[in-house]
C-alpha positions as CSV (number, residue, x, y, z in Angstrom):
1,M,-24.4,-33.9,9.5
2,S,-21.2,-35.0,7.8
3,S,-21.8,-32.5,5.0
4,L,-22.2,-29.6,7.6
5,N,-19.0,-30.7,9.4
6,D,-17.1,-30.8,6.0
7,K,-18.3,-27.2,5.2
8,I,-17.2,-26.0,8.7
9,R,-13.9,-27.7,8.3
10,Q,-13.3,-26.1,4.8
11,Y,-14.4,-22.6,5.7
12,G,-13.9,-22.3,9.4
13,I,-16.7,-21.2,11.7
14,K,-16.7,-17.5,10.8
15,N,-16.7,-17.9,7.1
16,F,-19.1,-20.8,7.3
17,L,-21.5,-18.4,9.0
18,I,-21.0,-15.9,6.3
19,R,-21.7,-18.5,3.6
20,G,-24.9,-19.4,5.6
21,F,-26.1,-15.8,5.7
22,K,-25.5,-15.3,2.0
23,A,-27.6,-18.4,1.4
24,L,-30.3,-17.1,3.5
25,V,-30.6,-13.7,1.6
26,R,-30.7,-15.5,-1.7
27,I,-34.1,-16.7,-0.6
28,F,-35.2,-13.1,-0.9
29,G,-33.8,-12.5,-4.3
30,I,-30.5,-11.1,-3.2
31,K,-27.2,-12.6,-4.1
32,Y,-23.8,-11.2,-3.0
33,E,-20.3,-12.7,-3.8
34,K,-16.9,-11.3,-3.2
35,S,-14.1,-13.2,-4.9
36,I,-10.3,-12.9,-5.4
37,L,-8.9,-13.1,-9.0
38,M,-5.6,-14.9,-8.6
39,V,-2.9,-15.0,-11.4
40,K,0.3,-16.8,-12.0
41,E,2.8,-16.1,-14.8
42,L,3.8,-19.3,-16.5
43,D,7.6,-19.1,-17.2
44,D,8.6,-22.7,-16.1
45,Y,7.2,-25.8,-14.7
46,V,6.1,-26.0,-11.0
47,K,7.2,-28.8,-8.8
48,P,4.1,-30.4,-7.5
49,P,4.3,-30.7,-3.6
50,N,3.8,-34.2,-2.6
51,P,0.3,-34.9,-1.0
52,K,-0.1,-37.0,2.2
53,I,-1.6,-39.8,0.2
54,S,-0.5,-41.6,-2.9
55,V,-2.5,-40.5,-6.0
56,H,-2.5,-41.4,-9.7
57,V,-3.4,-38.6,-12.1
58,Q,-5.1,-39.0,-15.5
59,E,-7.0,-37.0,-17.9
60,L,-10.8,-37.7,-17.6
61,N,-13.6,-38.2,-20.1
62,Y,-17.3,-38.0,-19.7
63,E,-17.6,-41.7,-18.8
64,N,-15.3,-41.2,-15.8
65,F,-17.8,-38.8,-14.3
66,K,-20.8,-40.7,-15.2
67,N,-19.5,-44.0,-13.8
68,S,-17.9,-42.7,-10.7
69,N,-19.1,-44.6,-7.6
70,F,-17.0,-43.1,-4.8
71,L,-17.0,-39.4,-5.8
72,K,-20.6,-38.4,-6.5
73,F,-21.7,-35.7,-8.8
74,D,-25.0,-33.8,-8.9
75,P,-27.0,-35.1,-11.9
76,D,-27.6,-31.6,-13.0
77,K,-23.8,-31.2,-13.5
78,L,-23.4,-34.1,-15.9
79,P,-25.0,-32.4,-18.9
80,L,-22.7,-29.4,-18.3
81,F,-19.7,-31.8,-18.2
82,K,-20.8,-33.4,-21.5
83,K,-21.2,-30.0,-23.1
84,R,-17.7,-29.0,-22.0
85,F,-16.1,-32.2,-23.5
86,S,-18.1,-31.7,-26.7
87,S,-16.7,-28.1,-27.1
88,G,-13.1,-29.2,-27.0
89,N,-12.3,-26.0,-25.1
90,Y,-12.0,-27.8,-21.7
91,I,-9.6,-30.4,-20.0
92,A,-10.7,-32.5,-17.1
93,L,-8.0,-34.0,-14.7
94,G,-8.6,-36.5,-11.9
95,A,-6.8,-38.0,-9.0
96,Y,-7.2,-41.7,-8.1
97,H,-6.4,-43.1,-4.7
98,Q,-6.7,-46.8,-4.2
99,N,-8.3,-47.2,-7.6
100,R,-11.1,-44.7,-6.6
101,L,-11.6,-41.3,-8.1
102,V,-11.2,-38.9,-5.2
103,Y,-10.6,-35.5,-6.9
104,T,-11.6,-33.9,-10.1
105,C,-10.7,-30.4,-11.6
106,W,-11.1,-28.6,-14.9
107,I,-9.1,-26.2,-17.1
108,S,-11.0,-23.7,-19.4
109,L,-8.9,-22.7,-22.5
110,K,-11.3,-20.2,-23.9
111,N,-14.2,-19.3,-21.7
112,F,-14.3,-17.4,-18.5
113,E,-16.5,-19.4,-16.1
114,S,-17.7,-18.7,-12.6
115,S,-20.5,-19.4,-10.2
116,V,-22.1,-16.0,-11.2
117,N,-22.6,-14.4,-14.4
118,M,-19.3,-12.4,-15.2
119,K,-19.1,-13.2,-19.0
120,N,-19.5,-9.4,-19.8
121,N,-17.0,-8.4,-17.2
122,L,-14.1,-10.8,-17.3
123,K,-12.7,-12.3,-20.5
124,L,-10.1,-15.0,-20.9
125,K,-7.3,-14.0,-23.3
126,E,-5.7,-16.2,-25.9
127,N,-2.6,-16.6,-23.7
128,E,-4.5,-17.5,-20.6
129,G,-6.1,-20.6,-19.1
130,L,-8.6,-20.7,-16.2
131,L,-8.7,-23.2,-13.4
132,I,-12.3,-24.1,-12.5
133,D,-14.5,-26.7,-10.8
134,A,-12.1,-28.4,-8.4
135,Y,-13.8,-31.0,-6.2
136,A,-12.4,-33.2,-3.5
137,H,-14.0,-36.2,-1.7
138,P,-14.4,-35.1,2.0
139,E,-12.2,-37.9,3.1
140,I,-9.0,-36.5,1.3
141,R,-9.5,-32.8,2.1
142,G,-6.7,-31.3,3.9
143,L,-4.1,-33.9,2.7
144,G,-2.5,-31.7,0.1
145,V,-4.2,-33.2,-3.0
146,H,-5.7,-29.8,-3.9
147,T,-2.4,-28.0,-3.9
148,F,-0.8,-30.9,-5.8
149,M,-3.5,-31.0,-8.5
150,N,-3.3,-27.1,-9.0
151,A,0.4,-27.6,-9.8
152,I,-0.5,-30.3,-12.3
153,R,-3.0,-28.0,-14.0
154,V,-0.6,-25.2,-14.2
155,N,2.0,-27.4,-15.7
156,K,-0.6,-28.7,-18.3
157,L,-1.2,-25.0,-19.3
158,Y,2.6,-24.5,-19.6
159,D,2.7,-27.5,-21.9
160,L,0.0,-25.9,-24.0
161,K,2.1,-22.7,-24.4
162,K,-0.1,-20.6,-22.2
163,E,1.5,-17.7,-20.5
164,K,-0.8,-17.0,-17.5
165,A,-3.0,-19.3,-15.3
166,I,-6.1,-17.6,-13.8
167,V,-8.4,-18.6,-10.9
168,L,-11.3,-17.1,-9.2
169,V,-11.7,-17.9,-5.6
170,M,-14.4,-16.9,-3.1
171,V,-12.9,-14.6,-0.4
172,E,-14.1,-16.9,2.4
173,N,-12.4,-19.9,1.0
174,L,-9.0,-19.4,2.8
175,P,-7.8,-23.0,2.2
176,A,-8.2,-22.6,-1.6
177,R,-6.4,-19.2,-1.5
178,K,-3.7,-20.7,0.5
179,A,-3.4,-23.7,-1.9
180,Q,-3.0,-21.4,-4.9
181,S,-0.5,-19.1,-3.2
182,K,1.7,-22.0,-2.3
183,I,2.5,-22.5,-6.0
184,G,3.1,-19.0,-6.9
185,F,-0.3,-17.4,-7.5
186,R,-0.7,-13.7,-6.5
187,E,-4.0,-12.1,-5.5
188,E,-4.4,-9.4,-8.3
189,K,-8.0,-8.1,-8.2
190,I,-11.2,-8.1,-6.0
191,V,-14.3,-9.0,-7.8
192,L,-17.7,-8.1,-6.2
193,Y,-20.9,-9.4,-7.6
194,I,-24.4,-8.2,-6.4
195,K,-27.6,-9.3,-7.8
196,I,-30.9,-7.8,-6.5
197,F,-33.9,-9.6,-8.2
198,N,-32.9,-9.1,-11.9
199,K,-30.5,-6.3,-11.5
200,E,-26.8,-7.3,-11.7
201,I,-23.8,-5.3,-10.5
202,V,-20.2,-6.2,-10.9
203,K,-17.3,-4.2,-9.7
204,I,-13.7,-5.1,-10.1
205,K,-10.8,-3.4,-8.4
206,D,-7.0,-4.0,-8.0
207,K,-6.0,-5.7,-4.8
208,K,-3.1,-3.9,-3.2
209,L,-1.9,-6.5,-0.6
210,N,-1.8,-10.2,-0.7
211,Y,-3.4,-12.1,2.3
212,E,-0.8,-13.3,4.7
213,Y,-1.3,-17.1,5.4
């Protein structure tokens, strides 16, 4: 029940129901996702907005994920994390509160990753970095940690001489879109993904107006 309440709090009732409908049609071999590609030019450091709780930030390694007792990860995810670390093309960052890992997030430096197959449609340029896989413990959601860690990731990319930060956000995930916009991301493109059995369709178009939060 707590997981259900967390999802409702994250998406709101309307968008939670939309997510539920999408999960239902996937049973019949149909997958539909509409996402927003958000972009931020990196011309200076971003001042991270203070979260409502104190956190300590550090770069993570595989053992931090494997040994985390408070923030739990799907066992199927751990081999993916290990592969990322082995490639040298990813950076993982974590936030600790009261000596417990409460938030993790990643930066991809070379590969465009998403929850659906877009590798033939979206490419990461040499001067870009991609923000992926942010996960917060339910107890600290809504306390500003996500926005704070987004700024930390953007500043990390600036240190690495990247010129743009990219992130792909599901259209229903208004809290994530709001968090990105707070630190200067703009909504640049709409990405539509449809999969019917084995046939995949990807459509990308410019987004004319930003959502008003």
